[in-house]
KEDRENVEX-525246 format. One record per atom (N, C-alpha, C, O): x, y, z; atom name; residue number from 0. Coordinates in steps of 0.2 Angstrom, whole numbers. Atoms other than C-alpha are relative to their C-alpha. Example, Ala and Ser with C-alpha at 12.3 -4.5 7.8 and 13.67 -1.06 7.14 Angstrom:
> 4, -6, 0, N, 0
> 62, -22, 39, CA, 0
> 4, 6, 0, C, 0
> 9, 5, 3, O, 0
> -4, -6, -1, N, 1
> 68, -5, 36, CA, 1
> -4, 5, 3, C, 1
> -1, 11, 4, O, 1
***
This chain:
> 4, -6, 0, N, 0
> 0, 0, 0, CA, 0
> 4, 6, 0, C, 0
> 10, 6, 3, O, 0
> -4, -7, 0, N, 1
> 6, 18, -4, CA, 1
> -1, 3, 7, C, 1
> -5, 1, 11, O, 1
> 1, -4, -6, N, 2
> 8, 31, 10, CA, 2
> -7, 3, 0, C, 2
> -8, 7, -5, O, 2
> 7, -2, 0, N, 3
> -10, 35, 15, CA, 3
> 0, 8, 0, C, 3
> -4, 11, -3, O, 3
> 0, -8, 0, N, 4
> -5, 54, 18, CA, 4
> 1, 2, -7, C, 4
> -2, 7, -9, O, 4
> -2, -2, 7, N, 5
> 3, 55, 1, CA, 5
> -6, -1, -4, C, 5
> -8, 3, -9, O, 5
> 6, 1, 4, N, 6
> -13, 47, -7, CA, 6
> -5, 5, 1, C, 6
> -8, 7, -3, O, 6
> 5, -5, -1, N, 7
> -24, 59, 2, CA, 7
> 1, 6, -3, C, 7
> -3, 9, -6, O, 7
> -2, -7, 3, N, 8
> -14, 74, -3, CA, 8
> -1, 0, -8, C, 8
> -3, 5, -11, O, 8
> 1, 1, 8, N, 9
> -15, 67, -22, CA, 9
> -7, 1, -1, C, 9
> -9, 5, -6, O, 9
> 7, 0, 1, N, 10
> -34, 65, -21, CA, 10
> -2, 7, 1, C, 10
> -6, 10, -3, O, 10
> 2, -7, -2, N, 11
> -36, 82, -13, CA, 11
> 2, 5, -5, C, 11
> -2, 9, -8, O, 11
> -3, -5, 5, N, 12
> -25, 91, -26, CA, 12
> -4, -1, -6, C, 12
> -5, 4, -10, O, 12
> 4, 1, 6, N, 13
> -35, 83, -40, CA, 13
> -7, 3, 0, C, 13
> -9, 6, -4, O, 13
> 6, -3, -1, N, 14
> -51, 89, -33, CA, 14
> 0, 7, 0, C, 14
> -4, 11, -3, O, 14
> -1, -7, -1, N, 15
> -44, 106, -29, CA, 15
> 1, 3, -7, C, 15
> -1, 9, -9, O, 15
> -2, -3, 7, N, 16
> -37, 109, -47, CA, 16
> -6, 0, -4, C, 16
> -6, 4, -9, O, 16
> 6, 0, 4, N, 17
> -54, 105, -54, CA, 17
> -6, 4, 4, C, 17
> -12, 4, 2, O, 17
> 4, -5, -4, N, 18
> -62, 117, -41, CA, 18
> -6, -4, 3, C, 18
> -12, -1, 4, O, 18
> 6, 3, -4, N, 19
> -73, 104, -32, CA, 19
> 1, 2, 8, C, 19
> 7, 2, 10, O, 19
> 0, -2, -7, N, 20
> -78, 108, -14, CA, 20
> 3, -6, 4, C, 20
> 2, -12, 3, O, 20
> -2, 5, -5, N, 21
> -69, 99, 0, CA, 21
> -4, 1, 7, C, 21
> -2, 4, 11, O, 21
> 5, 0, -6, N, 22
> -83, 96, 13, CA, 22
> 3, -4, 5, C, 22
> 7, -9, 3, O, 22
> -2, 5, -6, N, 23
> -79, 88, 30, CA, 23
> -2, -7, -2, C, 23
> 2, -12, -1, O, 23
> 2, 6, 1, N, 24
> -89, 73, 24, CA, 24
> 4, -3, -6, C, 24
> 6, -9, -6, O, 24
> -4, 2, 6, N, 25
> -80, 72, 7, CA, 25
> 7, -2, 2, C, 25
> 10, -7, 0, O, 25
> -7, 1, -2, N, 26
> -63, 73, 16, CA, 26
> 0, -7, 4, C, 26
> 5, -10, 3, O, 26
> 0, 6, -4, N, 27
> -68, 59, 28, CA, 27
> -1, -6, -5, C, 27
> 2, -12, -4, O, 27
> 1, 5, 5, N, 28
> -73, 48, 12, CA, 28
> 7, -1, -3, C, 28
> 9, -7, -3, O, 28
> -7, 0, 3, N, 29
> -56, 52, 4, CA, 29
> 5, -3, 5, C, 29
> 9, -8, 3, O, 29
> -4, 3, -5, N, 30
> -47, 48, 21, CA, 30
> -1, -8, 0, C, 30
> 4, -12, 1, O, 30
> 2, 7, 0, N, 31
> -56, 31, 22, CA, 31
> 3, -4, -6, C, 31
> 6, -9, -5, O, 31
> -3, 4, 6, N, 32
> -51, 26, 4, CA, 32
> 7, 0, 0, C, 32
> 10, -5, -2, O, 32
> -8, 0, 0, N, 33
> -33, 32, 6, CA, 33
> 3, -4, 5, C, 33
> 8, -7, 4, O, 33
> -3, 5, -5, N, 34
> -30, 22, 22, CA, 34
> -1, -7, -1, C, 34
> 2, -11, 2, O, 34
> 2, 7, 0, N, 35
> -39, 6, 18, CA, 35
> 4, -4, -5, C, 35
> 5, -2, -11, O, 35
> -3, 5, 4, N, 36
> -29, -8, 11, CA, 36
> -5, -6, -1, C, 36
> -3, -11, -4, O, 36
> 5, 5, 1, N, 37
> -45, -19, 11, CA, 37
> -5, 0, -5, C, 37
> -9, -4, -6, O, 37
> 5, 0, 5, N, 38
> -54, -13, -4, CA, 38
> -7, 1, 2, C, 38
> -11, -4, 1, O, 38
> 7, 0, -2, N, 39
> -70, -7, 4, CA, 39
> -5, 1, -5, C, 39
> -4, 3, -10, O, 39
> 6, -1, 4, N, 40
> -87, -7, -3, CA, 40
> -3, 7, 2, C, 40
> 0, 10, 7, O, 40
> 3, -6, -2, N, 41
> -97, 9, -3, CA, 41
> -4, 0, 7, C, 41
> -3, 5, 10, O, 41
> 3, 0, -6, N, 42
> -107, 3, 11, CA, 42
> 5, 0, 6, C, 42
> 3, 3, 11, O, 42
> -4, 0, -6, N, 43
> -92, 0, 22, CA, 43
> 4, 7, 1, C, 43
> 5, 9, 6, O, 43
> -2, -7, -1, N, 44
> -85, 17, 18, CA, 44
> -5, 5, 3, C, 44
> -4, 9, 7, O, 44
> 6, -3, -3, N, 45
> -102, 24, 22, CA, 45
> 0, -1, 8, C, 45
> -1, 4, 12, O, 45
> 0, 2, -7, N, 46
> -102, 15, 39, CA, 46
> 6, 3, 4, C, 46
> 5, 6, 9, O, 46
> -6, -3, -3, N, 47
> -84, 22, 43, CA, 47
> -1, 7, 0, C, 47
> 0, 10, 6, O, 47
> 1, -8, 0, N, 48
> -89, 40, 38, CA, 48
> -5, 2, 5, C, 48
> -5, 7, 8, O, 48
> 6, -2, -4, N, 49
> -105, 40, 48, CA, 49
> 2, 0, 8, C, 49
> -1, 2, 12, O, 49
> -2, -1, -7, N, 50
> -95, 37, 64, CA, 50
> 2, 7, 2, C, 50
> 1, 9, 8, O, 50
> -2, -6, -2, N, 51
> -88, 54, 63, CA, 51
> -6, 5, -2, C, 51
> -7, 11, 1, O, 51
> 6, -4, 2, N, 52
> -103, 62, 53, CA, 52
> -6, -4, -1, C, 52
> -8, -6, -7, O, 52
> 6, 4, 0, N, 53
> -119, 53, 57, CA, 53
> -5, 2, -5, C, 53
> -9, -2, -7, O, 53
> 5, -2, 5, N, 54
> -129, 64, 45, CA, 54
> 2, -1, -7, C, 54
> -2, 1, -12, O, 54
> -2, 1, 7, N, 55
> -119, 59, 30, CA, 55
> -5, -5, -3, C, 55
> -7, -10, 0, O, 55
> 4, 5, 3, N, 56
> -130, 50, 17, CA, 56
> 4, -4, -5, C, 56
> 10, -3, -6, O, 56
> -3, 5, 4, N, 57
> -126, 35, 7, CA, 57
> 1, 3, -7, C, 57
> 6, 1, -11, O, 57
> -1, -4, 6, N, 58
> -129, 46, -9, CA, 58
> 6, 4, 0, C, 58
> 10, 4, -6, O, 58
> -6, -4, 0, N, 59
> -115, 57, -4, CA, 59
> 6, -4, -1, C, 59
> 11, -2, -5, O, 59
> -5, 5, 1, N, 60
> -103, 42, -3, CA, 60
> 0, -2, -7, C, 60
> 6, -2, -10, O, 60
> 1, 2, 7, N, 61
> -109, 36, -20, CA, 61
> 3, 5, -4, C, 61
> 7, 4, -9, O, 61
> -2, -6, 5, N, 62
> -107, 53, -28, CA, 62
> 8, 1, 0, C, 62
> 11, 3, -5, O, 62
> -8, -2, -1, N, 63
> -89, 56, -21, CA, 63
> 4, -6, -3, C, 63
> 9, -4, -6, O, 63
> -4, 6, 3, N, 64
> -83, 38, -26, CA, 64
> -1, 1, -8, C, 64
> 4, -1, -11, O, 64
> 1, -1, 7, N, 65
> -91, 41, -43, CA, 65
> 5, 5, -3, C, 65
> 8, 5, -8, O, 65
> -5, -5, 2, N, 66
> -81, 57, -45, CA, 66
> 7, -2, 0, C, 66
> 11, 0, -4, O, 66
> -7, 3, 0, N, 67
> -65, 49, -39, CA, 67
> 1, -5, -5, C, 67
> 7, -5, -8, O, 67
> 0, 4, 6, N, 68
> -68, 36, -52, CA, 68
> 2, 3, -6, C, 68
> 6, 2, -10, O, 68
> 0, -4, 6, N, 69
> -70, 49, -66, CA, 69
> 7, 3, 0, C, 69
> 10, 4, -5, O, 69
> -6, -3, 0, N, 70
> -54, 57, -60, CA, 70
> 6, -5, 1, C, 70
> 12, -3, 1, O, 70
> -5, 6, -1, N, 71
> -44, 40, -59, CA, 71
> 3, 0, 6, C, 71
> 9, -1, 6, O, 71
> -3, 0, -6, N, 72
> -41, 42, -41, CA, 72
> -3, -6, 4, C, 72
> -1, -6, 10, O, 72
> 2, 6, -3, N, 73
> -50, 26, -36, CA, 73
> -1, -5, -5, C, 73
> -4, -4, -11, O, 73
> 1, 6, 4, N, 74
> -50, 9, -44, CA, 74
> -6, -4, 2, C, 74
> -7, -6, 8, O, 74
> 6, 4, -1, N, 75
> -67, 0, -45, CA, 75
> 1, -7, -2, C, 75
> 3, -9, -8, O, 75
> 0, 7, 2, N, 76
> -67, -19, -44, CA, 76
> -7, -2, 0, C, 76
> -10, -3, 5, O, 76
> 7, 3, 0, N, 77
> -84, -26, -50, CA, 77
> 0, -7, 0, C, 77
> 5, -10, -3, O, 77
> 0, 7, 0, N, 78
> -89, -43, -47, CA, 78
> -7, -3, -3, C, 78
> -12, 1, -3, O, 78
> 6, 3, 3, N, 79
> -102, -55, -55, CA, 79
> -6, 0, 4, C, 79
> -11, -1, 1, O, 79
> 6, -1, -4, N, 80
> -113, -54, -40, CA, 80
> -3, 7, 0, C, 80
> -8, 8, 4, O, 80
> 3, -7, 0, N, 81
> -116, -36, -43, CA, 81
> 3, 5, 5, C, 81
> 2, 11, 5, O, 81
> -3, -4, -5, N, 82
> -105, -30, -29, CA, 82
> 6, 4, -3, C, 82
> 9, 1, -8, O, 82
> -6, -4, 2, N, 83
> -91, -17, -31, CA, 83
> 4, 1, 6, C, 83
> 1, 2, 12, O, 83
> -4, -2, -6, N, 84
> -76, -14, -20, CA, 84
> 5, 5, -3, C, 84
> 6, 6, -9, O, 84
> -4, -6, 2, N, 85
> -64, 1, -21, CA, 85
> 7, 0, 3, C, 85
> 8, -1, 9, O, 85
> -6, -1, -2, N, 86
> -46, 4, -20, CA, 86
> 3, 7, -1, C, 86
> 4, 9, -7, O, 86
> -2, -7, 0, N, 87
> -41, 22, -16, CA, 87
> 8, 0, 2, C, 87
> 11, 6, 0, O, 87
> -7, -1, -2, N, 88
> -23, 18, -10, CA, 88
> 4, -2, -6, C, 88
> 10, 0, -6, O, 88
> -3, 2, 6, N, 89
> -18, 11, -27, CA, 89
> -4, 0, -6, C, 89
> -7, -6, -8, O, 89
> 5, 0, 4, N, 90
> -29, 17, -40, CA, 90
> 2, -2, -8, C, 90
> -2, 0, -12, O, 90
> -2, 2, 6, N, 91
> -20, 10, -55, CA, 91
> -1, -7, -1, C, 91
> 0, -11, 4, O, 91
> 1, 7, 1, N, 92
> -23, -7, -63, CA, 92
> 6, -4, 3, C, 92
> 12, -3, 2, O, 92
> -5, 5, -4, N, 93
> -14, -21, -52, CA, 93
> -3, -6, 1, C, 93
> -9, -6, 2, O, 93
> 3, 7, -1, N, 94
> -17, -39, -48, CA, 94
> -3, 0, 7, C, 94
> 0, 4, 12, O, 94
> 4, 1, -7, N, 95
> -28, -44, -33, CA, 95
> 0, -8, 1, C, 95
> -1, -12, -3, O, 95
> 2, 7, -3, N, 96
> -29, -60, -22, CA, 96
> -6, 1, 3, C, 96
> -7, 5, 8, O, 96
> 7, 0, -2, N, 97
> -47, -63, -18, CA, 97
> -2, -6, 4, C, 97
> -2, -11, 1, O, 97
> 2, 6, -4, N, 98
> -53, -75, -4, CA, 98
> -7, -1, -2, C, 98
> -11, 3, -1, O, 98
> 6, 2, 2, N, 99
> -68, -84, -10, CA, 99
> -5, -1, 7, C, 99
> -11, -2, 6, O, 99
> 3, 1, -7, N, 100
> -73, -87, 9, CA, 100
> -2, 7, 3, C, 100
> -8, 8, 4, O, 100
> 1, -6, -4, N, 101
> -71, -70, 18, CA, 101
> 0, 6, -4, C, 101
> -2, 11, -2, O, 101
> 0, -6, 4, N, 102
> -70, -59, 3, CA, 102
> 6, 5, 0, C, 102
> 5, 10, -2, O, 102
> -5, -5, -1, N, 103
> -54, -51, 8, CA, 103
> 4, 0, -6, C, 103
> 4, -4, -10, O, 103
> -3, -2, 6, N, 104
> -44, -43, -6, CA, 104
> 7, 3, 2, C, 104
> 7, 8, 6, O, 104
> -7, -3, -1, N, 105
> -25, -40, -5, CA, 105
> 3, 1, -7, C, 105
> 2, -2, -12, O, 105
> -4, -2, 6, N, 106
> -13, -33, -18, CA, 106
> 7, -3, 1, C, 106
> 12, -1, 4, O, 106
> -7, 3, 0, N, 107
> 2, -45, -21, CA, 107
> 4, 4, -5, C, 107
> 2, 8, -10, O, 107
> -5, -3, 4, N, 108
> 18, -37, -28, CA, 108
> 3, -5, -5, C, 108
> 7, -8, -3, O, 108
> -2, 4, 5, N, 109
> 20, -46, -44, CA, 109
> 5, 3, -5, C, 109
> 2, 7, -9, O, 109
> -5, -4, 5, N, 110
> 36, -40, -54, CA, 110
> -1, -3, -7, C, 110
> 1, 1, -11, O, 110
> 0, 2, 7, N, 111
> 32, -51, -69, CA, 111
> -7, 2, -4, C, 111
> -7, 0, -9, O, 111
> 6, -2, 3, N, 112
> 15, -43, -73, CA, 112
> 1, 4, -6, C, 112
> -2, 4, -11, O, 112
> -2, -4, 6, N, 113
> 23, -30, -85, CA, 113
> 2, -4, -5, C, 113
> 0, -3, -11, O, 113
> -3, 4, 5, N, 114
> 32, -44, -94, CA, 114
> -6, -4, -3, C, 114
> -7, -5, -9, O, 114
> 6, 4, 2, N, 115
> 15, -54, -95, CA, 115
> -4, 4, -5, C, 115
> -6, 2, -10, O, 115
> 4, -4, 4, N, 116
> 6, -39, -102, CA, 116
> 4, 1, -7, C, 116
> 0, 1, -12, O, 116
> -4, -1, 6, N, 117
> 20, -36, -115, CA, 117
> -1, -6, -5, C, 117
> -2, -6, -11, O, 117
> 1, 7, 4, N, 118
> 19, -55, -120, CA, 118
> -7, 0, -3, C, 118
> -8, -3, -9, O, 118
> 7, 0, 2, N, 119
> 0, -54, -121, CA, 119
> -1, 4, -6, C, 119
> -4, 2, -11, O, 119
> 1, -5, 6, N, 120
> 1, -39, -133, CA, 120
> 4, -3, -6, C, 120
> 1, -3, -11, O, 120
> -4, 3, 6, N, 121
> 15, -47, -144, CA, 121
> -4, -6, -3, C, 121
> -4, -6, -9, O, 121
> 3, 6, 3, N, 122
> 6, -63, -146, CA, 122
> -7, 0, -3, C, 122
> -9, -4, -7, O, 122
> 6, -1, 2, N, 123
> -11, -56, -149, CA, 123
> -1, 6, -5, C, 123
> -6, 6, -9, O, 123
> 1, -6, 4, N, 124
> -8, -40, -158, CA, 124
> -4, 6, 3, C, 124
> -5, 11, 0, O, 124
> 4, -5, -4, N, 125
> -19, -31, -145, CA, 125
> 5, 6, 2, C, 125
> 10, 5, 4, O, 125
> -3, -6, -3, N, 126
> -14, -13, -140, CA, 126
> -3, 0, 7, C, 126
> -9, 2, 7, O, 126
> 3, 1, -7, N, 127
> -17, -16, -121, CA, 127
> -1, 7, 3, C, 127
> 5, 10, 4, O, 127
> 0, -7, -3, N, 128
> -24, 0, -113, CA, 128
> -1, -1, 8, C, 128
> 0, 4, 11, O, 128
> 0, 2, -7, N, 129
> -28, -8, -96, CA, 129
> -1, -7, 1, C, 129
> -1, -11, -4, O, 129
> 1, 8, -2, N, 130
> -29, -25, -87, CA, 130
> -3, 0, 7, C, 130
> -3, 4, 11, O, 130
> 3, 2, -6, N, 131
> -37, -33, -73, CA, 131
> 2, -8, 1, C, 131
> 0, -12, -3, O, 131
> -2, 7, -2, N, 132
> -29, -49, -65, CA, 132
> -2, -1, 7, C, 132
> 1, 1, 12, O, 132
> 3, 2, -6, N, 133
> -38, -57, -51, CA, 133
> 2, -8, 1, C, 133
> 0, -12, -3, O, 133
> -1, 7, -2, N, 134
> -33, -73, -42, CA, 134
> -5, -2, 5, C, 134
> -5, 2, 10, O, 134
> 5, 2, -5, N, 135
> -47, -82, -32, CA, 135
> 3, -6, 3, C, 135
> 5, -11, 0, O, 135
> -2, 6, -4, N, 136
> -43, -94, -18, CA, 136
> -2, 1, 7, C, 136
> -7, 5, 8, O, 136
> 2, 0, -7, N, 137
> -44, -96, 1, CA, 137
> 6, 3, 3, C, 137
> 12, 0, 3, O, 137
> -6, -4, -3, N, 138
> -33, -84, 11, CA, 138
> 2, -5, 6, C, 138
> -1, -9, 8, O, 138
> -4, 4, -5, N, 139
> -21, -91, 25, CA, 139
> -5, 0, 6, C, 139
> -5, -5, 10, O, 139
> 4, 0, -6, N, 140
> -33, -86, 39, CA, 140
> -6, -4, -1, C, 140
> -8, -8, 4, O, 140
> 6, 5, 1, N, 141
> -48, -95, 32, CA, 141
> 2, -7, -1, C, 141
> -1, -12, 2, O, 141
> -3, 7, 0, N, 142
> -37, -110, 28, CA, 142
> 1, -3, 8, C, 142
> 0, -8, 9, O, 142
> -1, 2, -7, N, 143
> -32, -110, 47, CA, 143
> -6, -1, 3, C, 143
> -6, -6, 7, O, 143
> 7, 2, -3, N, 144
> -50, -109, 52, CA, 144
> -2, -7, -1, C, 144
> -5, -10, 3, O, 144
> 3, 6, 2, N, 145
> -54, -124, 42, CA, 145
> 4, -6, 3, C, 145
> 1, -11, 5, O, 145
> -4, 6, -3, N, 146
> -39, -135, 49, CA, 146
> -1, 0, 8, C, 146
> 0, -5, 11, O, 146
> 1, 0, -7, N, 147
> -42, -129, 67, CA, 147
> -7, -1, 2, C, 147
> -8, -2, 8, O, 147
> 7, 1, -2, N, 148
> -61, -130, 67, CA, 148
> -3, -6, -1, C, 148
> -9, -7, 0, O, 148
***
């Protein structure tokens, strides 16, 4: 995960340069996304922000995340069940490890991804503009629960 303070500053700078207001609620949403390494859903961001700002609406969270997506400051991970999770700490395409039991998502540091992208482009003739690589499995914590339970 990148430095949360630096990520927050980057997001704020992008909003300010486009003259978007920085409300306390919006700042809390950005902070939640910048510090989270767990790829939260809109609902979990909403729950976190409401701890500080109980009058915050779910619509405010949706609008802010949509704005951040448009500014390429948050990466949206959509899933076949219709759910979405968001990565504000690392908003550029990168691989994910996803636990099929607890739904935890982590970012592995795979140095060979750039080579794989080049190879895919060379072998297919595609000009690759973005990628999404997800690995699905069972995380160590869930495996431990299975063997100890």
